[in-house]
C-alpha positions as CSV (number, residue, x, y, z in Angstrom):
1,M,-14.9,0.8,-15.6
2,R,-16.0,-2.7,-14.6
3,N,-18.2,-2.7,-11.5
4,Y,-19.3,-5.6,-9.4
5,S,-22.8,-5.3,-7.9
6,F,-23.1,-8.2,-5.5
7,S,-25.4,-8.6,-2.5
8,N,-24.4,-10.1,0.8
9,L,-26.3,-13.2,-0.3
10,L,-24.0,-13.7,-3.3
11,L,-21.0,-13.1,-1.0
12,G,-22.2,-15.9,1.1
13,A,-22.5,-18.0,-2.0
14,W,-18.9,-17.4,-2.8
15,C,-17.9,-18.6,0.6
16,F,-20.0,-21.8,0.3
17,F,-19.2,-22.8,-3.3
18,G,-15.6,-21.6,-3.0
19,A,-15.0,-24.0,-0.1
20,L,-16.5,-26.8,-2.2
21,S,-14.1,-26.1,-5.0
22,F,-11.0,-27.2,-3.0
23,E,-9.8,-30.8,-2.9
24,P,-11.5,-33.0,-0.2
25,G,-9.6,-32.7,3.1
26,A,-7.7,-29.7,2.0
27,L,-9.3,-27.4,4.6
28,A,-8.9,-29.9,7.3
29,A,-5.2,-30.3,6.6
30,A,-4.7,-26.5,6.4
31,P,-6.9,-24.5,8.8
32,R,-7.8,-21.0,7.8
33,P,-5.0,-18.7,9.0
34,N,-5.4,-15.2,10.5
35,I,-4.2,-12.6,8.0
36,I,-2.5,-9.4,9.0
37,F,-1.6,-6.9,6.2
38,I,0.7,-4.1,7.5
39,L,1.2,-1.1,5.3
40,A,3.8,1.6,5.7
41,D,3.2,5.0,4.1
42,D,5.9,6.2,1.7
43,L,8.5,3.8,2.8
44,G,11.2,3.2,0.1
45,Y,12.4,-0.1,-1.2
46,G,15.8,0.6,0.3
47,E,14.8,2.0,3.7
48,I,14.9,-1.2,5.8
49,G,18.0,-3.2,6.6
50,S,16.9,-6.5,4.9
51,Y,16.7,-4.5,1.6
52,G,20.1,-2.9,1.9
53,Q,19.6,0.0,4.3
54,K,22.9,0.9,6.2
55,I,21.8,3.9,8.3
56,I,18.3,3.5,9.6
57,Q,17.8,0.7,12.2
58,T,15.0,-1.8,11.5
59,P,16.0,-4.9,13.6
60,R,12.5,-6.3,14.0
61,I,11.5,-6.0,10.4
62,D,14.8,-7.6,9.5
63,Q,14.1,-10.4,11.9
64,M,10.8,-10.9,10.2
65,A,12.6,-11.2,6.8
66,R,15.0,-13.7,8.3
67,E,12.2,-15.8,9.7
68,G,10.1,-15.5,6.6
69,M,10.2,-14.7,2.9
70,R,11.5,-11.5,1.3
71,F,10.2,-10.7,-2.2
72,T,12.6,-8.8,-4.5
73,Q,10.2,-7.7,-7.3
74,F,6.8,-7.0,-5.7
75,Y,4.9,-3.8,-6.7
76,A,2.5,-1.5,-5.0
77,G,-0.8,-0.8,-6.6
78,A,0.2,2.7,-7.7
79,T,2.9,5.4,-7.2
80,V,0.7,7.4,-4.8
81,C,-1.4,6.6,-1.8
82,A,-5.1,6.4,-2.6
83,P,-5.0,4.3,-5.8
84,S,-2.5,2.0,-4.3
85,R,-5.0,1.2,-1.5
86,S,-7.8,0.9,-4.0
87,V,-5.9,-1.7,-6.0
88,L,-5.1,-3.6,-2.7
89,M,-8.8,-3.6,-1.6
90,T,-10.4,-4.4,-5.0
91,G,-7.9,-6.7,-6.6
92,Q,-8.2,-4.7,-9.8
93,H,-5.2,-3.1,-11.4
94,H,-4.8,0.6,-11.7
95,G,-6.7,0.9,-15.0
96,H,-9.7,-0.9,-13.6
97,T,-10.0,0.0,-9.9
98,R,-12.4,2.6,-8.7
99,V,-9.9,5.2,-7.2
100,R,-7.1,6.0,-9.6
101,G,-5.4,9.1,-8.1
102,N,-5.3,11.5,-5.2
103,A,-8.3,13.7,-5.9
104,G,-8.2,15.6,-2.6
105,K,-10.9,18.0,-1.6
106,A,-11.6,19.1,-5.2
107,N,-13.5,15.9,-6.0
108,P,-14.1,13.7,-2.9
109,L,-16.3,11.3,-4.7
110,A,-13.5,10.4,-7.1
111,Q,-11.5,9.3,-4.1
112,S,-14.2,7.1,-2.7
113,L,-15.2,3.5,-3.1
114,R,-18.9,3.0,-4.1
115,S,-21.5,0.6,-2.8
116,N,-21.0,-1.9,-5.6
117,D,-17.2,-2.2,-5.2
118,V,-16.3,-5.5,-3.7
119,T,-13.3,-5.5,-1.4
120,V,-11.2,-8.3,0.0
121,A,-12.4,-7.3,3.5
122,K,-16.0,-7.9,2.4
123,V,-15.2,-11.4,1.1
124,L,-13.3,-12.3,4.2
125,Q,-16.0,-11.0,6.4
126,A,-18.6,-13.1,4.6
127,A,-16.3,-16.1,5.0
128,G,-16.5,-15.7,8.8
129,Y,-13.4,-13.6,9.5
130,K,-13.5,-10.8,12.1
131,T,-12.2,-7.8,10.1
132,A,-10.6,-4.5,11.2
133,L,-9.0,-1.5,9.6
134,I,-6.7,0.4,11.9
135,G,-4.9,3.5,10.6
136,K,-5.2,5.4,7.3
137,W,-8.1,4.7,4.9
138,G,-8.2,7.3,2.2
139,L,-11.0,5.7,0.2
140,G,-14.1,7.3,1.6
141,D,-15.1,10.1,4.1
142,V,-18.1,11.6,5.8
143,G,-20.4,13.7,3.8
144,A,-20.5,13.2,0.0
145,A,-18.0,10.3,0.1
146,E,-19.6,8.3,2.9
147,R,-20.4,5.4,0.6
148,G,-16.7,4.6,0.9
149,L,-16.6,4.4,4.7
150,P,-14.7,1.3,5.9
151,R,-17.6,-0.4,7.6
152,R,-19.6,-0.3,4.3
153,H,-16.8,-2.3,2.7
154,G,-16.3,-5.2,4.9
155,F,-14.6,-4.0,8.0
156,D,-16.3,-4.8,11.3
157,Y,-14.2,-2.3,13.1
158,F,-12.4,0.9,12.1
159,F,-10.1,3.2,14.1
160,G,-8.0,5.9,12.4
161,F,-8.0,8.5,9.7
162,L,-10.7,8.6,7.0
163,N,-9.4,11.7,5.1
164,Q,-6.0,11.5,3.4
165,H,-5.2,15.2,4.1
166,H,-6.1,14.7,7.8
167,A,-3.7,11.8,7.9
168,H,-0.8,14.1,7.1
169,N,-0.9,15.2,10.7
170,H,0.7,12.8,13.1
171,Y,-0.7,14.7,16.1
172,P,-4.4,15.0,15.1
173,D,-7.0,16.7,17.3
174,Y,-9.3,13.7,16.6
175,L,-9.5,10.3,15.0
176,W,-12.5,8.2,14.0
177,R,-13.7,5.0,15.8
178,N,-16.2,3.5,13.3
179,E,-18.4,6.6,12.5
180,E,-17.7,8.5,15.8
181,K,-15.1,11.2,16.3
182,V,-12.7,10.5,19.1
183,P,-11.2,13.8,20.4
184,L,-7.5,13.8,21.2
185,P,-5.6,16.2,23.6
186,N,-3.4,17.7,20.8
187,D,-2.9,21.3,19.9
188,R,-4.8,22.9,17.0
189,I,-2.5,25.2,15.1
190,A,-3.5,26.5,11.6
191,V,-0.8,25.9,9.1
192,G,-0.4,26.1,5.3
193,D,-3.4,26.2,3.1
194,Q,-5.6,23.9,5.2
195,G,-7.4,26.7,7.0
196,G,-6.8,25.4,10.5
197,G,-7.2,22.2,12.3
198,Y,-3.8,20.8,11.4
199,A,-1.9,20.4,14.6
200,T,1.9,20.8,14.6
201,S,2.5,19.5,18.1
202,G,0.9,17.5,20.7
203,T,1.1,14.6,23.2
204,V,-0.7,11.8,21.4
205,Y,1.0,10.3,18.4
206,A,-1.4,8.7,16.0
207,D,0.7,5.7,15.1
208,D,1.3,4.9,18.7
209,L,-2.4,4.5,19.1
210,F,-2.7,2.4,16.0
211,A,-0.1,-0.1,17.4
212,D,-2.0,-0.2,20.7
213,E,-5.3,-0.9,18.9
214,A,-3.7,-3.6,16.8
215,V,-2.4,-5.5,19.8
216,K,-5.8,-5.2,21.5
217,F,-7.6,-6.4,18.4
218,I,-5.4,-9.5,18.1
219,G,-6.0,-10.4,21.8
220,Q,-9.7,-9.9,21.6
221,N,-10.1,-12.1,18.5
222,Q,-7.6,-14.9,19.2
223,T,-10.2,-17.6,19.2
224,Q,-11.6,-16.9,15.7
225,P,-10.0,-16.2,12.3
226,F,-9.4,-12.5,11.8
227,F,-8.2,-10.1,9.1
228,L,-6.4,-7.0,10.3
229,F,-5.4,-4.3,7.8
230,L,-3.0,-2.2,9.8
231,S,-2.3,1.0,7.8
232,F,0.4,3.1,9.4
233,V,1.0,6.7,8.5
234,V,4.7,6.8,9.1
235,P,7.0,7.8,7.5
236,H,4.7,10.1,5.5
237,S,5.5,13.8,5.9
238,N,3.2,16.4,7.4
239,N,3.3,18.3,4.1
240,E,1.5,21.4,5.4
241,R,3.9,21.7,8.4
242,N,6.9,21.4,6.1
243,R,5.6,24.3,4.0
244,E,5.5,26.5,7.0
245,L,8.3,25.2,9.3
246,K,10.6,23.2,6.8
247,N,10.4,20.1,8.9
248,G,7.4,17.8,8.2
249,A,9.0,14.7,9.9
250,E,6.8,14.7,13.0
251,V,7.8,12.2,15.6
252,P,7.8,12.2,19.4
253,D,11.6,11.9,19.7
254,Y,14.6,11.2,17.5
255,G,15.5,8.0,19.3
256,P,19.0,6.7,18.3
257,Y,19.5,9.5,15.9
258,A,19.2,12.4,18.4
259,D,22.9,13.1,18.5
260,K,23.6,12.5,14.8
261,P,25.1,15.5,12.9
262,W,22.2,15.4,10.4
263,S,19.4,17.8,9.5
264,M,16.3,17.7,11.7
265,P,14.2,16.3,8.8
266,D,16.6,13.4,8.3
267,K,16.7,12.6,12.0
268,G,12.9,12.7,12.1
269,H,12.6,10.5,9.0
270,A,14.9,7.8,10.3
271,A,13.2,8.0,13.8
272,M,9.8,7.4,12.2
273,I,10.9,4.3,10.5
274,T,12.7,2.9,13.6
275,R,9.6,3.7,15.7
276,M,7.5,1.7,13.2
277,D,10.0,-1.1,13.5
278,D,9.2,-1.2,17.2
279,Y,5.5,-1.5,16.4
280,M,6.3,-4.4,14.2
281,G,8.1,-6.1,17.1
282,R,5.1,-5.6,19.3
283,I,2.8,-7.3,16.8
284,L,5.1,-10.3,16.3
285,D,5.7,-10.7,20.0
286,E,2.0,-10.6,20.8
287,L,1.3,-13.3,18.2
288,K,4.0,-15.5,19.7
289,R,2.8,-14.8,23.2
290,L,-0.7,-15.9,22.3
291,K,0.7,-18.9,20.3
292,L,-0.9,-17.5,17.2
293,D,2.3,-17.2,15.2
294,E,2.0,-20.5,13.4
295,H,-1.7,-19.7,12.6
296,T,-1.1,-16.2,11.2
297,L,0.2,-14.8,7.9
298,V,1.7,-11.4,8.4
299,I,2.6,-9.3,5.4
300,F,4.7,-6.1,5.7
301,T,5.0,-3.7,2.8
302,S,4.7,0.0,1.7
303,D,2.0,1.8,-0.4
304,N,4.5,3.3,-2.9
305,G,8.1,4.6,-3.2
306,P,9.8,7.0,-0.8
307,H,9.3,10.7,-0.5
308,R,11.4,13.7,0.3
309,E,8.5,16.0,1.3
310,S,9.6,16.6,4.9
311,G,12.9,18.0,3.7
312,N,14.6,14.7,4.2
313,S,17.3,13.5,1.8
314,A,16.3,10.4,-0.1
315,E,19.9,10.4,-1.5
316,F,21.5,10.3,1.9
317,F,19.5,7.3,3.0
318,N,19.6,5.7,-0.5
319,S,15.9,5.3,0.0
320,S,15.1,3.7,-3.3
321,G,18.0,1.2,-3.0
322,P,19.2,0.2,-6.5
323,L,16.1,1.6,-8.2
324,R,15.5,4.9,-10.0
325,G,12.8,7.3,-8.9
326,I,10.7,8.0,-5.8
327,K,7.0,8.5,-5.1
328,R,5.0,9.8,-8.2
329,D,7.5,8.2,-10.6
330,L,6.6,5.2,-12.7
331,T,10.1,3.9,-12.7
332,D,10.5,1.1,-10.2
333,G,11.7,3.4,-7.4
334,G,8.1,4.8,-7.3
335,I,6.3,1.5,-7.4
336,R,8.5,-1.5,-6.4
337,V,8.2,-1.9,-2.6
338,P,9.6,-4.1,0.1
339,F,7.3,-7.1,0.7
340,I,7.9,-9.6,3.5
341,A,5.7,-12.6,4.3
342,W,6.0,-14.1,7.8
343,W,4.1,-17.3,8.7
344,P,6.2,-19.6,11.0
345,G,5.7,-23.3,10.1
346,T,4.4,-22.6,6.7
347,V,6.7,-19.9,5.1
348,K,10.2,-21.3,5.5
349,P,12.8,-19.0,7.0
350,K,15.5,-17.1,5.1
351,K,13.6,-17.4,1.8
352,V,14.1,-14.9,-1.0
353,S,11.5,-14.9,-3.8
354,E,11.9,-13.4,-7.3
355,H,8.2,-14.0,-7.9
356,V,6.7,-10.9,-9.7
357,G,3.5,-9.7,-8.1
358,Y,1.6,-6.6,-7.0
359,F,-1.0,-5.4,-4.5
360,G,-3.9,-6.7,-6.6
361,D,-2.7,-10.3,-6.0
362,F,-3.5,-10.0,-2.3
363,F,-7.2,-10.4,-2.9
364,T,-7.1,-13.9,-4.5
365,T,-4.3,-14.9,-2.1
366,A,-6.5,-14.1,0.9
367,A,-9.6,-15.7,-0.6
368,E,-7.7,-18.9,-1.2
369,L,-6.3,-19.0,2.3
370,A,-9.9,-18.4,3.6
371,G,-11.2,-21.3,1.6
372,V,-13.5,-19.2,-0.6
373,A,-13.6,-18.2,-4.2
374,A,-12.7,-14.7,-5.2
375,P,-15.0,-12.7,-7.5
376,A,-14.6,-13.3,-11.2
377,N,-12.7,-10.9,-13.5
378,L,-10.2,-9.6,-10.9
379,D,-6.7,-8.7,-12.0
380,S,-5.4,-11.0,-9.3
381,I,-3.2,-14.1,-9.1
382,S,-2.8,-16.0,-5.8
383,F,0.8,-16.3,-4.6
384,V,-0.1,-19.0,-2.0
385,P,2.0,-21.6,-3.9
386,T,5.1,-19.3,-3.5
387,L,4.3,-18.9,0.2
388,R,4.1,-22.6,0.6
389,G,7.3,-23.2,-1.4
390,R,5.5,-24.8,-4.4
391,T,6.9,-22.6,-7.1
392,L,6.1,-25.0,-9.9
393,G,2.4,-24.4,-9.3
394,Q,2.7,-20.6,-9.2
395,K,0.8,-18.8,-11.9
396,R,2.4,-15.6,-13.3
397,H,1.3,-12.3,-14.8
398,E,2.1,-11.6,-18.4
399,F,1.6,-7.8,-17.7
400,L,1.3,-5.5,-14.7
401,Y,-0.2,-2.1,-15.3
402,F,0.2,1.3,-13.6
403,E,-0.9,4.9,-14.4
404,F,-0.4,8.4,-12.9
405,H,-2.7,11.4,-13.3
406,E,-1.2,14.3,-11.4
407,K,1.1,15.6,-14.2
408,G,-1.1,14.6,-17.1
409,F,-1.5,11.0,-18.0
410,S,1.4,8.6,-17.7
411,S,1.2,4.8,-18.0
412,A,3.5,1.9,-17.5
413,A,3.5,-1.9,-18.1
414,V,5.8,-4.6,-16.8
415,L,6.0,-7.4,-19.3
416,D,6.9,-10.9,-18.1
417,G,8.6,-9.4,-15.1
418,R,11.5,-8.2,-17.3
419,W,10.5,-5.5,-19.8
420,K,9.3,-2.2,-18.5
421,G,7.5,0.2,-20.9
422,I,6.6,3.7,-19.8
423,R,4.7,6.5,-21.5
424,M,5.3,9.9,-19.9
425,E,2.6,12.5,-19.5
426,R,0.7,11.9,-22.8
427,I,-1.3,9.0,-24.1
428,N,0.5,9.1,-27.4
429,A,4.0,9.7,-26.0
430,P,6.8,7.4,-27.2
431,I,7.3,4.3,-25.1
432,E,10.5,4.2,-23.1
433,L,11.7,0.6,-22.7
434,Y,14.0,-0.8,-19.9
435,D,15.3,-4.3,-19.4
436,L,14.8,-4.8,-15.6
437,K,16.9,-8.0,-15.5
438,R,20.0,-6.3,-16.9
439,D,19.3,-2.7,-15.9
440,V,17.3,-2.6,-12.6
441,A,18.0,1.2,-12.3
442,E,16.3,1.8,-15.7
443,K,19.2,3.9,-16.9
444,T,19.2,2.8,-20.6
445,N,16.2,3.2,-22.9
446,V,16.4,0.1,-25.2
447,A,13.2,0.8,-27.2
448,A,15.0,1.2,-30.6
449,E,16.7,-2.2,-30.2
450,N,13.5,-4.1,-29.3
451,P,10.6,-3.1,-31.7
452,K,8.7,-6.4,-31.1
453,V,8.6,-5.9,-27.4
454,I,7.5,-2.3,-27.9
455,A,4.7,-3.4,-30.2
456,R,3.5,-5.9,-27.5
457,I,3.5,-3.3,-24.8
458,A,1.8,-0.7,-27.1
459,R,-1.0,-3.1,-27.8
460,Y,-1.4,-3.8,-24.1
461,L,-1.4,-0.2,-23.1
462,A,-4.1,0.5,-25.7
463,T,-6.5,-1.8,-24.1
464,A,-5.4,-2.2,-20.4
465,R,-7.6,0.4,-18.9
466,T,-11.4,1.0,-18.9
467,D,-12.7,4.6,-19.1
468,S,-13.5,6.4,-15.9
469,A,-15.6,9.6,-15.7
470,D,-13.8,10.4,-12.5
471,W,-10.3,9.7,-14.0
472,P,-10.3,10.7,-17.6
473,I,-7.1,10.9,-19.6
474,K,-5.9,14.5,-19.6
475,P,-2.9,16.3,-21.1
476,P,-0.2,17.7,-18.8
477,P,-1.2,20.9,-17.0
478,K,0.2,24.1,-18.3
479,K,3.3,25.2,-16.4
480,A,3.6,28.7,-15.0
481,D,6.2,30.9,-16.6
482,G,9.6,30.0,-15.3
483,D,8.1,27.1,-13.2
484,G,8.7,23.5,-14.0
485,S,6.2,22.3,-11.5
486,S,2.5,21.3,-11.9
487,N,-0.4,22.6,-9.9
488,S,-1.2,19.1,-8.5
489,P,-2.0,18.8,-4.8
490,V,0.8,17.2,-2.7
491,Q,-0.5,14.1,-0.9
């Protein structure tokens, strides 16, 4: 793996020399904006109205899309939580970033950033931004993995979940504020295989607190540039609760869906998303109230494709929209996500962009907006030209890369935004090929008809990743007799 060992002095040098690299007067003409990156957890491409949802109500996110830019082919960093966040933070694609899978408690160090990993938060912090992470982290914990704690990676302030398993529970008995435990008045009820401490009911809903903290942070830092990473947990399931009670869709109430003739998990799933939509409205309203809206770029997206782990029906909600697959799939339903950019006065309203990008591009984009240079050798292309409507100046990726470890080793590449090659479960498996322009649902494997495209993708897949001791290439796990499932932990 490529590592970057930079001191705070060098980070300061990036800021200084990066600013000098821009045209004279550019910064004066375009003051550094605040940046808010809002991440839903397991929200599908088709689960909000502006991307085709017909049942779940998301009026404020849809308003955000009307007032801003909606991307139609933007990809998460990975098809599961932790590596997707690692790609977002490091600007390195899935074959280069530090955390490449959901390691769980078996190997906490493998799911932790290290001291020499440079994050977008660290670069923005060195550039003079006030930085905060509110919500789910999943890239470091207390104990053996404490090198990955948020405040060691560029965040001035942290409030939320460190541990990814802990974040399954929407009614936790505690959260973290920086490195201090904050007790909450919720019940502790042992469920599943977690050995206790995973509440199944309570009075304090974690994401409600995250929305409150986000509004407070914005108000407290309105006089200086800030970067807020707001990482919600909804609509992720409480997987342990679902194993016991068959309803992992924890939410304080079912809102407009209470009287629907649906299953309880479906009501809960929809209510989670609509509740998050309310949070989004609060954020946008606060920015407008403080007259920060024209000085703030807000991005809303999801960390990977939709789930069905609470017992909810992805088919009923058409959660993946026109795409095939869900979370843990390398077809586009697992990795293509809704992606909306809102910046009144800069991003023109009612814009739809076909620009092909992914989470790793946020690093260089944020650095450019902050007027500093990003580290060298990132897998990151700024999409600032697209945001500003200057599509002729927009660079493009030749390839995007993804991998998946929980069922053996699978890998995928998107070539020129059109061709999608996937190897399933083995490093030497045949490459399936799909033409995303003609077959967005990836129904027809056209490998036999396109040997030259297959050869290009095969060459790329052979060199795209660097070796990682924490994430070696492994064969598929053996299946139990009569069981088609793997032994991978559900996260």
